[in-house]
Backbone as JSON Lines, residues from 0, in Angstrom:
{"i":0,"aa":"M","n":[1.65,-14.1,30.02],"ca":[0.75,-14.69,29.03],"c":[-0.41,-13.75,28.73]}
{"i":1,"aa":"K","n":[-0.98,-13.17,29.8],"ca":[-2.11,-12.27,29.62],"c":[-1.68,-11.0,28.9]}
{"i":2,"aa":"D","n":[-0.46,-10.51,29.19],"ca":[0.05,-9.31,28.54],"c":[0.21,-9.53,27.03]}
{"i":3,"aa":"Q","n":[0.65,-10.73,26.66],"ca":[0.83,-11.04,25.24],"c":[-0.52,-11.1,24.52]}
{"i":4,"aa":"K","n":[-1.53,-11.66,25.18],"ca":[-2.87,-11.73,24.57],"c":[-3.45,-10.34,24.38]}
{"i":5,"aa":"S","n":[-3.28,-9.46,25.38],"ca":[-3.82,-8.11,25.26],"c":[-3.08,-7.33,24.18]}
{"i":6,"aa":"R","n":[-1.79,-7.59,24.01],"ca":[-1.02,-6.93,22.97],"c":[-1.5,-7.38,21.59]}
{"i":7,"aa":"M","n":[-1.76,-8.67,21.44],"ca":[-2.26,-9.18,20.17],"c":[-3.65,-8.63,19.88]}
{"i":8,"aa":"K","n":[-4.47,-8.51,20.92],"ca":[-5.82,-7.99,20.73],"c":[-5.77,-6.53,20.28]}
{"i":9,"aa":"S","n":[-4.9,-5.74,20.89],"ca":[-4.78,-4.34,20.5],"c":[-4.21,-4.22,19.08]}
{"i":10,"aa":"R","n":[-3.32,-5.12,18.72],"ca":[-2.77,-5.11,17.36],"c":[-3.86,-5.43,16.35]}
{"i":11,"aa":"H","n":[-4.72,-6.38,16.66],"ca":[-5.83,-6.71,15.75],"c":[-6.77,-5.53,15.6]}
{"i":12,"aa":"W","n":[-7.05,-4.83,16.7],"ca":[-7.91,-3.65,16.62],"c":[-7.26,-2.57,15.77]}
{"i":13,"aa":"G","n":[-5.97,-2.4,15.9],"ca":[-5.26,-1.4,15.1],"c":[-5.29,-1.73,13.62]}
{"i":14,"aa":"I","n":[-5.08,-3.0,13.3],"ca":[-5.14,-3.44,11.9],"c":[-6.54,-3.26,11.35]}
{"i":15,"aa":"A","n":[-7.55,-3.6,12.15],"ca":[-8.94,-3.44,11.7],"c":[-9.27,-1.96,11.47]}
{"i":16,"aa":"A","n":[-8.77,-1.08,12.33],"ca":[-9.02,0.36,12.17],"c":[-8.35,0.89,10.91]}
{"i":17,"aa":"L","n":[-7.1,0.48,10.66],"ca":[-6.4,0.92,9.45],"c":[-7.08,0.38,8.19]}
{"i":18,"aa":"A","n":[-7.52,-0.86,8.23],"ca":[-8.21,-1.44,7.07],"c":[-9.52,-0.71,6.81]}
{"i":19,"aa":"T","n":[-10.23,-0.35,7.87],"ca":[-11.48,0.4,7.72],"c":[-11.22,1.78,7.11]}
{"i":20,"aa":"L","n":[-10.19,2.47,7.6],"ca":[-9.85,3.77,7.04],"c":[-9.46,3.67,5.57]}
{"i":21,"aa":"C","n":[-8.71,2.65,5.21],"ca":[-8.33,2.46,3.81],"c":[-9.55,2.18,2.95]}
{"i":22,"aa":"L","n":[-10.47,1.38,3.45],"ca":[-11.69,1.08,2.71],"c":[-12.53,2.34,2.5]}
{"i":23,"aa":"I","n":[-12.64,3.18,3.53],"ca":[-13.39,4.43,3.4],"c":[-12.72,5.33,2.36]}
{"i":24,"aa":"L","n":[-11.39,5.41,2.39],"ca":[-10.66,6.21,1.42],"c":[-10.92,5.73,0.0]}
{"i":25,"aa":"L","n":[-10.9,4.43,-0.2],"ca":[-11.13,3.88,-1.54],"c":[-12.56,4.13,-2.02]}
{"i":26,"aa":"I","n":[-13.52,3.97,-1.13],"ca":[-14.92,4.16,-1.52],"c":[-15.19,5.62,-1.87]}
{"i":27,"aa":"Q","n":[-14.58,6.55,-1.14],"ca":[-14.79,7.97,-1.41],"c":[-14.12,8.42,-2.7]}
{"i":28,"aa":"N","n":[-13.16,7.69,-3.19],"ca":[-12.43,8.08,-4.39],"c":[-12.71,7.1,-5.53]}
{"i":29,"aa":"A","n":[-13.94,7.04,-5.94],"ca":[-14.34,6.09,-6.98],"c":[-14.33,6.72,-8.37]}
{"i":30,"aa":"Q","n":[-13.88,7.97,-8.49],"ca":[-13.88,8.63,-9.78],"c":[-12.86,7.99,-10.73]}
{"i":31,"aa":"V","n":[-13.09,8.22,-12.01],"ca":[-12.15,7.73,-13.02],"c":[-11.09,8.8,-13.22]}
{"i":32,"aa":"V","n":[-9.84,8.39,-13.24],"ca":[-8.73,9.3,-13.47],"c":[-7.98,8.87,-14.72]}
{"i":33,"aa":"S","n":[-7.36,9.83,-15.37],"ca":[-6.55,9.56,-16.55],"c":[-5.14,10.09,-16.31]}
{"i":34,"aa":"F","n":[-4.16,9.34,-16.74],"ca":[-2.79,9.82,-16.65],"c":[-2.01,9.28,-17.82]}
{"i":35,"aa":"N","n":[-0.95,10.0,-18.16],"ca":[-0.13,9.65,-19.32],"c":[1.14,8.96,-18.86]}
{"i":36,"aa":"V","n":[1.46,7.84,-19.5],"ca":[2.71,7.13,-19.28],"c":[3.39,7.05,-20.64]}
{"i":37,"aa":"F","n":[4.39,7.86,-20.82],"ca":[5.08,8.01,-22.1],"c":[4.07,8.33,-23.2]}
{"i":38,"aa":"F","n":[3.76,7.4,-24.07],"ca":[2.87,7.68,-25.19],"c":[1.45,7.18,-24.96]}
{"i":39,"aa":"W","n":[1.2,6.52,-23.85],"ca":[-0.1,5.93,-23.59],"c":[-0.9,6.78,-22.62]}
{"i":40,"aa":"K","n":[-2.19,6.86,-22.86],"ca":[-3.1,7.52,-21.92],"c":[-3.89,6.42,-21.24]}
{"i":41,"aa":"I","n":[-3.79,6.36,-19.92],"ca":[-4.43,5.29,-19.14],"c":[-5.55,5.9,-18.32]}
{"i":42,"aa":"S","n":[-6.73,5.33,-18.4],"ca":[-7.87,5.75,-17.59],"c":[-8.33,4.57,-16.75]}
{"i":43,"aa":"M","n":[-8.46,4.82,-15.46],"ca":[-8.95,3.76,-14.56],"c":[-9.55,4.4,-13.32]}
{"i":44,"aa":"S","n":[-10.3,3.63,-12.59],"ca":[-10.9,4.09,-11.35],"c":[-9.82,4.25,-10.29]}
{"i":45,"aa":"R","n":[-10.0,5.23,-9.42],"ca":[-9.05,5.42,-8.33],"c":[-9.04,4.23,-7.38]}
{"i":46,"aa":"I","n":[-10.15,3.52,-7.31],"ca":[-10.22,2.34,-6.44],"c":[-9.19,1.31,-6.88]}
{"i":47,"aa":"I","n":[-8.91,1.26,-8.16],"ca":[-7.9,0.33,-8.69],"c":[-6.52,0.98,-8.67]}
{"i":48,"aa":"A","n":[-6.46,2.28,-9.0],"ca":[-5.17,2.96,-9.13],"c":[-4.41,3.06,-7.8]}
{"i":49,"aa":"F","n":[-5.1,3.41,-6.71],"ca":[-4.41,3.58,-5.43],"c":[-3.72,2.29,-4.96]}
{"i":50,"aa":"P","n":[-4.44,1.18,-4.85],"ca":[-3.74,-0.04,-4.41],"c":[-2.66,-0.5,-5.39]}
{"i":51,"aa":"L","n":[-2.9,-0.3,-6.68],"ca":[-1.9,-0.69,-7.68],"c":[-0.62,0.12,-7.51]}
{"i":52,"aa":"L","n":[-0.75,1.41,-7.29],"ca":[0.43,2.25,-7.1],"c":[1.14,1.93,-5.79]}
{"i":53,"aa":"V","n":[0.38,1.58,-4.75],"ca":[1.0,1.19,-3.48],"c":[1.79,-0.11,-3.66]}
{"i":54,"aa":"L","n":[1.22,-1.06,-4.38],"ca":[1.93,-2.32,-4.63],"c":[3.19,-2.11,-5.47]}
{"i":55,"aa":"V","n":[3.09,-1.29,-6.5],"ca":[4.26,-1.01,-7.35],"c":[5.34,-0.3,-6.53]}
{"i":56,"aa":"G","n":[4.93,0.68,-5.72],"ca":[5.9,1.38,-4.87],"c":[6.54,0.46,-3.84]}
{"i":57,"aa":"G","n":[5.74,-0.43,-3.25],"ca":[6.29,-1.39,-2.3],"c":[7.28,-2.34,-2.94]}
{"i":58,"aa":"F","n":[6.96,-2.78,-4.16],"ca":[7.87,-3.67,-4.89],"c":[9.18,-2.96,-5.21]}
{"i":59,"aa":"I","n":[9.09,-1.72,-5.68],"ca":[10.3,-0.96,-6.01],"c":[11.13,-0.73,-4.74]}
{"i":60,"aa":"G","n":[10.48,-0.39,-3.64],"ca":[11.19,-0.21,-2.38],"c":[11.86,-1.48,-1.89]}
{"i":61,"aa":"Y","n":[11.18,-2.6,-2.06],"ca":[11.74,-3.89,-1.66],"c":[12.99,-4.21,-2.49]}
{"i":62,"aa":"V","n":[12.87,-4.04,-3.81],"ca":[13.99,-4.36,-4.7],"c":[15.17,-3.43,-4.41]}
{"i":63,"aa":"L","n":[14.91,-2.13,-4.26],"ca":[16.01,-1.21,-3.97],"c":[16.61,-1.46,-2.6]}
{"i":64,"aa":"G","n":[15.81,-1.85,-1.63],"ca":[16.33,-2.17,-0.3],"c":[17.23,-3.4,-0.32]}
{"i":65,"aa":"R","n":[16.81,-4.4,-1.08],"ca":[17.66,-5.6,-1.21],"c":[18.96,-5.27,-1.94]}
{"i":66,"aa":"Y","n":[18.86,-4.44,-2.96],"ca":[20.05,-4.06,-3.72],"c":[21.0,-3.25,-2.83]}
{"i":67,"aa":"A","n":[20.48,-2.33,-2.05],"ca":[21.32,-1.5,-1.18],"c":[21.98,-2.35,-0.1]}
{"i":68,"aa":"K","n":[21.28,-3.37,0.4],"ca":[21.84,-4.22,1.44],"c":[23.04,-5.01,0.89]}
{"i":69,"aa":"Y","n":[22.92,-5.55,-0.33],"ca":[24.01,-6.31,-0.91],"c":[25.11,-5.41,-1.45]}
{"i":70,"aa":"G","n":[24.76,-4.24,-1.92],"ca":[25.75,-3.32,-2.46],"c":[26.6,-2.67,-1.39]}
{"i":71,"aa":"A","n":[26.08,-2.55,-0.16],"ca":[26.8,-1.89,0.91],"c":[27.99,-2.73,1.4]}
{"i":72,"aa":"G","n":[27.91,-4.03,1.24],"ca":[28.97,-4.91,1.73],"c":[30.16,-4.99,0.81]}
{"i":73,"aa":"R","n":[30.08,-4.44,-0.35],"ca":[31.19,-4.54,-1.32],"c":[32.23,-3.49,-1.13]}
């Protein structure tokens, strides 16, 4: 029981450390960036762009992973 509590406590510390590092990264990169997507030029703060791109990449990875899992059985 005590081992499980200490493991959960260390996991919480690890998550807090990663969240702090991510927050520092976002705060340091507050500049506005511009990028082209086909015919559109998009300008936004990196604070918004980084998490947005991580979410889009995670979604694409999730969808492709689900597709590969079902496609492998055929």
